[in-house]
Structures are given as structure tokens and as C-alpha cells.
C-alpha atoms as one frame of an Amber mdcrd trajectory, in Angstrom:
protein
  67.617  25.616  -5.280  65.507  26.445  -8.309  61.951  27.287  -7.363  59.326
  24.855  -8.674  57.092  26.557 -11.222  54.016  24.388 -10.749  52.027  25.384
  -7.649  49.406  22.698  -7.338  47.925  21.002  -4.290  49.175  17.485  -3.587
  46.918  14.496  -4.152  47.438  13.470  -0.532  48.476  15.531   2.500  49.250
  13.859   5.826  49.694  15.974   8.965  50.886  14.308  12.154  50.117  15.616
  15.614  52.843  13.576  17.257  51.575  11.649  20.323  48.469  13.808  20.677
  46.188  11.906  23.054  42.853  10.740  21.646  40.742  11.680  24.676  42.286
  15.126  25.000  42.031  15.680  21.241  38.367  14.682  21.228  37.744  17.062
  24.127  39.488  19.791  22.151  37.285  19.183  19.107  34.205  19.369  21.325
  35.286  22.581  23.060  34.653  26.114  21.901  36.726  27.576  24.732  40.250
  27.209  26.056  42.024  24.290  24.462  39.549  24.100  21.611  40.584  22.516
  18.305  38.141  23.963  15.751  40.270  23.211  12.680  40.571  19.534  13.478
  36.842  19.539  14.217  36.254  21.054  10.796  38.342  18.310   9.202  36.512
  15.620  11.165  33.143  16.957  10.052  34.318  16.594   6.428  35.565  13.049
   6.815  35.981   9.819   8.755  37.371   9.628  12.299  38.497   6.737  14.432
  40.822   5.679  17.203  43.637   3.363  16.236  45.711   0.737  17.988  49.437
   1.376  18.262  52.602  -0.690  18.389  53.434   1.476  21.426  51.172  -0.876
  23.382  54.022  -3.387  23.233  57.124  -1.268  22.578  57.114   2.421  23.438
  59.684   3.629  20.893  58.285   1.735  17.898  55.509   3.927  16.341  57.713
   6.085  14.115  60.022   3.280  12.918  56.871   1.259  12.181  55.454   4.148
  10.160  58.663   4.617   8.191  59.055   0.941   7.362  55.431  -0.199   7.290
  56.506  -3.012   9.608  55.973  -4.056  13.210  58.801  -3.963  15.794  59.664
  -7.597  15.156  60.799  -6.641  11.646  62.545  -3.329  12.340  63.926  -4.085
  15.813  63.660  -0.591  17.350  62.594  -0.841  20.966  64.013   2.137  22.868
  65.789   5.468  22.605  69.008   3.530  23.299  69.978   0.053  22.190  71.939
  -2.859  23.638  75.290  -4.141  22.429  75.712  -7.818  23.453  79.380  -7.771
  22.424  80.365  -4.723  24.463  77.768  -5.503  27.162  76.660  -1.911  27.238
  73.871   0.385  26.152  74.525   2.172  22.882  73.174   5.311  21.266  70.760
   4.932  18.365  72.038   5.666  14.897  71.762   4.698  11.220  74.425   2.034
  11.646  71.997   0.171  13.932  68.619   1.325  12.575  69.155   0.446   8.929
  65.631   0.991   7.657  64.766   3.214   4.715  61.608   5.342   4.896  59.091
   4.127   2.330  58.592   7.532   0.682  62.148   7.417  -0.716  61.156   4.399
  -2.760  58.063   6.262  -3.955  60.242   9.155  -5.122  62.470   6.759  -7.068
  59.327   5.245  -8.616  58.214   8.633  -9.948  55.896   9.860  -7.146  57.145
  13.259  -5.987  57.050  13.524  -2.169  57.705  16.385   0.242  58.250  15.151
   3.802  58.945  17.596   6.640  60.224  16.785  10.142  59.148  13.159  10.493
  60.980  11.959  13.642  63.649   9.248  13.808  64.773   9.631  10.224  68.420
   9.734   9.195  69.970  11.598   6.247  69.511   9.708   2.967  72.314   8.718
   0.679  72.906  10.837  -2.392  70.298  10.110  -5.049  67.903   8.397  -2.637
  65.045  10.621  -3.849  65.990  10.668  -7.545  63.782   9.539 -10.415  65.458
   8.869 -13.755  68.587  10.610 -12.507  66.831  13.784 -11.323  65.809  14.908
  -7.800  62.160  14.006  -7.262  61.279  15.141  -3.779  62.223  16.931  -0.590
  62.999  15.375   2.776  63.828  17.493   5.842  64.131  16.286   9.429  65.740
  16.793  12.863  64.803  20.470  12.538  61.961  20.679  15.034  61.179  17.007
  15.701  61.056  15.640  19.254  63.824  13.080  18.802  67.307  14.521  18.420
  69.153  11.589  16.836  70.959  13.551  14.116  71.708  17.133  13.174  69.152
  18.958  11.002  69.370  17.931   7.362  67.528  18.126   4.078  67.704  16.477
   0.681  68.366  18.428  -1.476  70.733  20.118   0.985  69.902  23.646  -0.163
  66.247  23.218   0.845  67.232  23.534   4.523  69.266  26.642   3.739  66.248
  28.160   1.992  63.864  27.190   4.796  66.039  28.599   7.554  66.468  31.784
   5.563  62.674  32.084   5.478  61.723  30.766   8.925  64.884  30.406  11.020
  66.030  27.386  13.032  64.044  26.247  16.077  65.612  26.624  19.516  65.010
  22.964  20.109  67.194  20.774  22.252  66.734  17.671  24.333  63.755  17.242
  26.624  64.463  18.528  30.161  64.271  15.929  32.899  64.834  15.286  36.576
  64.109  17.801  39.327  62.040  20.290  37.339  60.665  23.568  38.618  57.562
  25.405  37.435  59.786  28.072  35.903  61.755  25.465  33.904  58.594  23.772
  32.645  56.954  27.029  31.589  60.092  28.023  29.692  59.971  24.663  27.910
  56.317  25.236  27.068  57.245  28.572  25.478  59.848  26.761  23.352  57.253
  24.160  22.364  54.791  26.836  21.249  57.452  28.582  19.177  58.482  25.341
  17.448  54.840  24.548  16.620  54.492  27.983  15.023  57.704  27.527  13.027
  56.699  24.061  11.804  53.361  25.455  10.654  55.112  28.275   8.830  57.503
  25.785   7.232  54.545  23.777   5.957  52.732  26.801   4.553  55.804  28.209
   2.787  56.856  24.834   1.400  53.391  24.205  -0.050  53.722  27.502  -1.901
  57.095  26.475  -3.299  57.142  22.724  -3.911  54.732  20.783  -6.106  54.230
  17.170  -5.048  51.821  14.259  -5.031  52.406  13.471  -1.357  52.941  16.103
   1.348  53.806  15.078   4.922  54.318  17.365   7.921  54.817  16.317  11.547
  54.117  18.632  14.485  56.302  17.674  17.461  54.756  19.897  20.135  52.107
  17.508  21.524  54.808  14.860  22.082  57.243  17.064  23.995  54.477  18.783
  25.938  52.809  15.482  26.743  55.909  14.419  28.654  56.837  17.700  30.310
  53.601  19.655  30.887  50.906  16.992  31.104  50.267  18.241  34.638  52.226
  19.462  37.658  53.164  16.013  39.022  56.615  16.231  37.412  57.559  19.300
  39.435  59.892  19.219  42.422  59.037  22.904  42.908  55.510  23.832  41.851
  56.194  27.573  42.084  53.499  30.099  42.821  49.786  29.205  42.670  49.611
  31.172  39.427  52.490  29.183  37.911  50.974  25.900  39.065  47.682  26.816
  37.409  49.504  27.791  34.230  51.378  24.473  34.158  48.120  22.557  34.471
  46.602  24.531  31.562  49.665  24.128  29.355  48.823  20.888  27.594  45.505
  22.287  26.339  47.300  25.436  25.209  49.786  23.355  23.214  47.016  21.333
  21.555  45.166  24.531  20.637  48.339  26.043  19.158  48.927  22.914  17.065
  45.350  23.124  15.833  45.867  26.750  14.774  48.871  25.782  12.677  46.998
  22.811  11.241  44.319  25.289  10.198  46.892  27.436   8.389  48.168  24.391
   6.498  44.605  23.360   5.557  43.857  26.889   4.342  47.012  26.922   2.236
  46.090  23.585   0.679  42.642  24.921  -0.165  44.143  27.972  -1.906  46.280
  25.921  -4.292  44.912  24.791  -7.685  43.188  21.439  -7.220  43.019  21.931
  -3.460  39.415  20.772  -3.316  40.568  17.402  -4.663  43.273  16.842  -2.035
  42.713  14.027   0.429  43.845  15.158   3.877  44.723  12.964   6.821  45.481
  14.071  10.362  47.088  11.323  12.438  48.507  10.538  15.850  50.305   7.192
  15.969  50.115   6.888  19.770  48.804   8.858  22.708  49.557  10.137  26.188
  48.258   9.799  29.709  49.554  10.364  33.241  52.876   8.597  33.795  52.249
   4.961  34.777  55.799   3.633  34.536  57.375   1.741  37.435  60.527   1.099
  35.398  62.647   2.761  38.064  61.738  -0.066  40.454  62.520  -2.897  38.043
  66.248  -3.311  38.870  65.448  -3.900  42.555  62.529  -6.182  41.714  64.714
  -8.229  39.382  67.527  -8.421  41.925  65.234  -9.914  44.550  63.673 -12.398
  42.151  67.038 -13.623  40.871  68.484 -13.998  44.362  65.223 -15.176  45.936
  65.611 -12.664  48.734  63.162 -10.698  50.824  63.983  -7.240  52.148  61.701
  -5.386  54.555  61.529  -2.410  54.139  63.788  -0.809  51.510  63.789   2.242
  49.265  63.858   1.743  45.533  67.305   0.663  44.442  69.248   1.864  41.473
  71.289  -1.216  40.786  69.696  -4.524  39.862  71.341  -7.849  40.301  74.677
  -6.303  39.487  75.156  -3.602  42.123  78.734  -2.748  41.365  80.727   0.099
  42.822  79.724   3.286  41.090  83.135   4.845  41.110  84.064   8.441  41.828
  82.855   9.885  38.512  79.343   8.445  38.802  79.144   9.403  42.461  80.056
  13.016  41.676  77.691  13.008  38.668  74.751  11.959  40.794  75.406  14.850
  43.172  74.434  17.182  40.310  70.643  17.403  39.693  69.530  15.648  36.521
  67.896  18.832  35.246  71.246  20.661  35.448  73.060  17.780  33.719  70.436
  17.795  30.990  70.840  21.539  30.404  74.634  21.232  30.078  74.418  18.187
  27.795  71.967  20.018  25.538  74.674  22.539  24.654  77.172  19.900  23.514
  77.651  18.616  19.947  75.415  15.653  19.130  78.379  13.296  18.727  79.570
  14.137  22.249  76.028  13.721  23.607  75.904  10.223  22.123  79.310   9.387
  23.609  78.121  10.507  27.049  75.023   8.337  26.666  77.218   5.295  26.135
  79.675   6.280  28.861  77.171   6.878  31.668  75.071   3.861  30.765  78.092
   1.560  30.932  77.144  -1.522  32.940  80.028  -2.122  35.331  78.970  -5.549
  36.575  80.389  -8.964  37.335  79.067 -10.843  34.334  80.292 -14.168  35.681
  77.589 -13.853  38.361  74.927 -11.966  36.409  72.085 -13.989  34.899  69.965
 -11.036  33.766  69.977  -7.254  33.720  67.255  -4.604  33.761  68.051  -2.381
  30.785  67.539   1.336  30.645  64.002   2.477  29.845  61.466   5.066  30.906
  58.113   3.331  30.236  58.070  -0.415  29.755  60.638  -2.473  31.622  63.176
  -4.483  29.635  65.085  -7.526  30.919  68.072  -8.889  29.030  69.193 -12.449
  29.782  72.981 -12.914  29.882  72.767 -15.646  27.276  75.723 -17.798  26.342
  76.536 -17.467  22.647  74.890 -14.040  22.369  76.271 -11.903  25.195  80.073
 -11.755  25.156  80.269 -13.161  28.697  77.038 -15.112  28.706  76.478 -17.682
  31.451  72.881 -18.816  30.867  72.662 -21.841  28.603  70.214 -21.616  25.673
  67.245 -23.951  25.792  65.929 -25.299  29.084  68.007 -23.093  31.384  67.055
 -19.962  29.440  63.367 -20.881  29.399  63.356 -21.724  33.103  64.976 -18.385
  33.956  62.460 -16.436  31.866  59.618 -18.224  33.662  61.192 -17.579  37.073
  61.583 -13.863  36.373  58.089 -13.555  34.906  56.412 -15.314  37.805  58.487
 -13.458  40.369  57.737 -10.013  38.955  54.043 -10.811  38.903  54.020 -11.420
  42.681  54.423  -7.678  43.311  51.212  -5.810  44.111  50.351  -2.285  45.195
  50.550  -2.112  48.965  47.342  -0.119  49.377  45.031  -2.070  47.038  46.607
  -5.493  46.575  46.210  -5.148  42.807  49.029  -6.425  40.560  51.755  -3.901
  39.775  52.755  -5.853  36.651  50.056  -6.223  34.014  51.983  -8.588  31.745
  55.464  -9.806  30.867  55.783 -10.220  27.108  58.232 -12.256  25.046  59.244
 -10.710  21.688  59.294 -14.145  20.072  55.657 -14.608  21.020  54.583 -11.084
  20.074  56.358 -11.283  16.717  56.783 -14.998  15.920  57.862 -14.306  12.341
  59.857 -11.171  13.088  63.237 -11.045  11.374  64.605  -8.722  14.077  62.652
  -9.859  17.123  65.929 -11.144  18.552  67.227  -7.563  18.855  64.448  -6.720
  21.318  65.248  -7.627  24.961  64.113 -11.038  26.190  61.318  -9.817  28.480
  59.112  -6.736  28.180  57.409  -5.704  31.429  54.035  -3.984  31.067  52.971
  -2.025  34.140  49.501  -1.695  35.622  47.388   1.232  34.467  47.841   3.381
  37.549  49.498   6.818  37.837  52.769   6.454  39.684  52.058   9.598  41.699
  49.447   7.583  43.620  51.896   4.790  44.486  53.531   4.600  47.914  55.073
   1.148  47.549  54.749  -2.259  45.961  54.969  -5.461  47.973  55.476  -9.188
  47.436  54.879 -11.851  50.085  58.000 -13.586  48.791  60.286 -10.638  48.050
  59.222  -7.870  50.439  58.403  -4.210  49.941  59.872  -1.578  47.618  58.953
   2.073  48.229  58.337   4.637  45.519  61.115   7.192  46.136  59.037  10.369
  45.694  55.409   9.745  46.737  53.030  12.110  44.974  55.552  12.990  42.273
  57.263  11.375  39.310  61.036  11.208  39.536  62.189  11.884  35.965  60.184
  15.033  35.225  57.812  13.194  32.885  54.333  13.855  34.203  52.889  12.248
  31.067  53.800   9.145  29.117  52.636   7.071  26.164  49.649   4.808  25.730
  49.080   2.303  22.946  46.252   4.129  21.224  46.146   6.897  18.657  43.602
   8.379  16.244  43.211   9.505  12.666  40.934  11.607  10.463  40.679  11.137
   6.694  38.782  13.733   4.643  38.398  14.232   0.921  36.177  13.612  -2.101
  34.070  10.501  -1.682  34.794   9.982   2.015  31.848   9.902   4.378  31.339
  13.291   6.021  31.064  12.901   9.777  31.781   9.179   9.543  33.430   7.075
  12.203  35.375   3.849  12.131  36.667   1.338  14.654  39.132  -1.517  14.564
  41.903   0.400  12.871  45.605   0.006  13.675  48.578   2.269  13.084  50.124
  -0.396  10.866  47.228   0.193   8.465  48.415   3.739   7.735  51.204   2.947
   5.276  49.378   0.430   3.031  46.350   2.723   2.918  48.560   5.657   1.899
  49.964   3.581  -0.955  46.459   2.757  -2.154  45.360   6.399  -1.906  48.278
   7.340  -4.133  47.307   4.638  -6.627  50.448   2.606  -5.937  50.839  -1.106
  -5.339  51.582  -1.979  -1.719  55.107  -3.474  -1.517  55.608  -6.954  -0.166
  56.460  -7.141   3.520  54.247  -4.232   4.539  52.191  -5.122   7.596  48.625
  -3.995   8.191  45.608  -3.747   5.915  44.542  -1.389   3.182  41.508   0.392
   4.601  39.487   0.996   1.456  36.802   2.844   3.388  39.454   5.551   3.962
  40.607   5.641   0.329  38.909   8.358  -1.673  37.358   7.224  -4.925  38.516
   3.609  -4.899  36.625   0.365  -5.331  39.566  -2.038  -5.010  39.367  -5.051
  -2.750  41.032  -5.093   0.654  44.437  -6.662   1.100  44.514 -10.026   2.813
  47.421  -8.854   4.970  46.753  -8.484   8.684  48.617  -6.612  11.404  51.253
  -8.607  13.256  51.800  -8.235  16.975  48.678  -6.154  17.587  47.393  -6.162
  21.160
């Protein structure tokens, strides 16, 4: 690839700290000791800071697809790390054939705005010419290199950019997130991988800025996301190791945030060194956050089974089935004898296509659909219920209209009868309907019929949930999460915008993640395309006096 001759700072640089929690980030900016984030503090002192609402408050997997499309989940339809196939009656792996959105920066490149975008998650390789302007390449896109989501193999456009980058920096040792029965040794090894990937992503950003001229530069750091799940604290450990290891695990999340801040600082310094660097507007953004794992999704199949059959069981451990408790078969029985952490390690070494096939195979729902009104779909945060609807599901038995509505009400009311056994407080905070969250959404029908929102309570403090009508369900591992995820997402993020004309040390409230894309367009001096949700936030646009858009976020909690 021919090296670009013009070395000039971009007009706009956006750096993502993926899923970095607002409270922990603010503590890092305030700290001068361990876990301190002095570079982000420096950026905040130069500009405007605020917390932002996130589409993750309704649908956990939606923040990145919403960023790439500028739309809410009702218009892009991404709701989980797997999908649902109503024809095959089975979970399916995600892929471009199902997630057919195009990231907005490709359109900018074709319109003459040169963009360099590095490691934004959940992107898929573009078609040939997708970044061209007047028949010539007009940007760089690279992803799946060090990003948290592994939905495709690493790629770049142009293709030789990745070859150049890996010749300069190498390729991250970055596989799937470990899960299941984790030990302190396993978690600390994963933390070491996280720290190395953060360093490599920072180096990739610095070297690319010295090579590629652009108007828009985007870089996403994946470390806070992976670490937020695996090393939030020691509650994901089946074996906490030595006291020294336990202490190290509990310090790890602050160490990861500090390492990300160091690399952010290197990128900011490189921007400042380039000609015109003092004119660059810089944003640092997290589209959603983290907290201690609050998901009771593992209990949903048993809860749903009891509600549908109007049965009370006293007492019972958490079930794995749901209404359709079919025979597992020899293969699944043998599989479950192997710890999830070991299965995850083996799967991580397989080609991505085989990993996706295994996802479909093991998630196959072997049920009697003639007797199944609804199913609890696979998820790890919110709970999702799919109605076996006639005319949509291949073997649907629930009639659309009154029968469907009555069943949704029955399930909703039944789930809400469950409370925590020790406090009597509701275990279910809300049960949402996609059609109500996104009444004008063109793809709201892809999202499962009911979305269960759990109470804000760490699952490690839960012994059981109980319903006067349906009995008690015990948490299977009191004091510990079961999937290795000590941390999980919350529907709140943050952003900082700094540059000429922006208020130094300013703060702002009432922002939403859907506002990011239209505001980026305005900062670049481009018209906001039709169909983009959110508002242009002129107070975060350097040097502009244009009026705000009349658009408003859709589906915001």
C-alpha cells in the first residue's frame, strides 16, 4: 500500500473505551494513584463531559449496531450475540446475512470525506469499492483484530493495510471470552491478554496516525469491555486461588482502565504532534457501562415453565429447560460433563466457521412444538421470551390477535409475581414489548416478543426467588455467578468532547448514545442523513452556530 504523503491531524478524532463504566471512569479521573486516568482527566479539563443514556438499557447487544447505523434497535433489529430463526426453530449465529446494516462512515468515504476507522466491534468486511470516492480508495477500515466481539476474521479495506499493520505491530492473541468455572489463574491470564491487546491497539492508532491522512479518525479500545465481564471482581471465580491472587483479581479492573488511559494518552500526544493538531476536535466515548452482574436469565426457563403450566414446585433448584424439557440426548449429556471453561478453551482454537456451526448445533431447541406456547431464548443479561406464533414460527400454535395478547399478559403478570426470598422485593423490574419500545421500528418484529428486565441487585447476593403462586427457585451457586461473568452491562455511558470553542471543564446532562452519530456528522460539516435517530448536540460541536435538529431519540428509557 502506498504511504500517504500528507501527515495532517484529522478534523475529528473519536476514541472509544468500550463499555468503560461511568462511575469507575470518574473515579479514575479523580485518582492520582492506582487506577488513575490522568489523560482522560486532561481531556475532560479541556472540554465538556457528561453521562449518556444507552440503548443497552433495553437491549444489551444493541449499542454498537446503533452506533454504526445511527438507529435504535427497532430499526436495526440486533438484540443478542445470537439470533432466532423462526423457520428452523433454532438459535443462529450472527452474521452479515442477518445483520445487513452498513456503517455510516462508508457513506461518508463515498461522499468525499476520508475516514480511518480501527477495530470498531460488530462490523463485517465491506464490499469492494465501499470506501471509494470517484473510483479511488478514500479511507481505511480495519476490524475483528482486537475487538471484543469475534464475529468475523480480521480484515481491512484496503486489504494490504492489515498486512502492513501486522508487520508493524503483530496480531493480538485474542480469542473468545472465557466462561464457566473460572479459576484465579485463568482470569489473571486473561487479564494479561487484555493488557497486551490494549497496548497493541494503542500502537496501531499511533502508527496509523503517522501514516494515514484523514478527516475522521476512529479507534476503539476493547479492553474495558472484556475485563468488565471477566475481572470486575472475584465473584466469577469457582476457585479464588491464593489470597495474593484474589487481591490481584480485585485490582484488575482498575489496572485495565489505567492501561487504556495510558494508550489514550499516546494517541492524544500523537494527534498533538501532527500539523493542525491543535485544531482537532477529540471525543472519548463509552456507549454503555458495567456493574456487578445482575442477570437472573439462567432462572427464566424455569420461571416461564411454571407460569405457562400454572404449577407450583416447592422447593426446586434452577432448571435448565423451560416449558420444553426434552431429552438432552447422549451428546449433550456428555458435553455438560465437561466444564464450560474447558469447552470454551477448545472452541477458541477452532476456525470461526466451525465455532459458528457449534453455536447453532448446541443451541438447537429439541422440543415438542405442538405443545410449546413460548420459549425462553438464550441470553446472558436480559431475558427474552419468544411466542410460538402461528404464521411466523414454522410450527406455531398460538393464534395472532387475542390469544397472542392474552398469553403475553399471562407471562408478564406471572413473571412479576417472583420476588427475592429474603427481602420480598420484585425480582423482575419490567417486561418490555418491542412494539411498544419501538412503535415505528421497521425491524422491531425481529426482536423477541418479551424482554425481561431484572431488578438491580447483584446475583451473588441472591439465594432464591419465590412466588406465592409458582413456588421457589434457588440460585444454583449462592455467592457466585455461574457463567464466569462477574460484571455485566448497564444502560448508561459517558462522553467527553474537547476542541476549539468547546467549554473547558464544562458538563452536560440529558445526552443519549443515539445523539453521537448526528453530532459527528455536524462536527464534520455534513448533512445528517434521513432516518438517523437522536439529536444534533450543537453545544458539543466546535465552532458551529447551526440550529438543533428536531429529531428525537426513539425508544429511550
